[in-house]
Steps between C-alpha positions, in 0.01 A plus 500: 500500500456130584172323444637155582468322836793570732617398847678838529319709763578871517460748783513874552568710811208537739391866471392507869714249693429682829122445466346152540249433223362198320525417130258243354521332161247259352572278202181317394665333201774290663561160347734211556481131415399212728810280535282187527262548206672758280177701493499875560421635845346848515515728802470850633823599674470780756812668632482733796810650655637780712814624322822587674761661272383347169176462306424239232479633145169396339605401149776273631246347742262431211774332294617307807152361572458423130821290514318225693255438214673189361661374820371212712428600862279385782287786636679499836846502344441779248335730757794452739751548216341832403523621861863390537610665176314827557633529856856434376472783245325778692560408868161630623401560859216252448344314210199275443444295185161342436460247222131441430496209256189437294284193548658179374329165549237668719757646743603865527835565672629815670858524626608787728869547580645780708831670578636528763 
């Protein structure tokens, strides 16, 4: 059982692929590093998607999000990267990623990216 960060996302078969439904995840402990200052950026990442044939496995999602902890990313880039990589793995009918980054220098940033 891995407890190390990992870019390896896992899926499992959707138990009701004939029924449209929404899955929502919220990760209030997301961190990455500002590529300009080297300081940590903290965020809540919200993932909302309508699965097609595959669902995202939670532990692999946790380790995946944890893998950004020591990487330098602008808010816009990391939010888009998360969407691109999750869509590539589970091929949902639709997906929305919201990155709500905590106040830094008096400015709070929220990035919303959507598929399709």
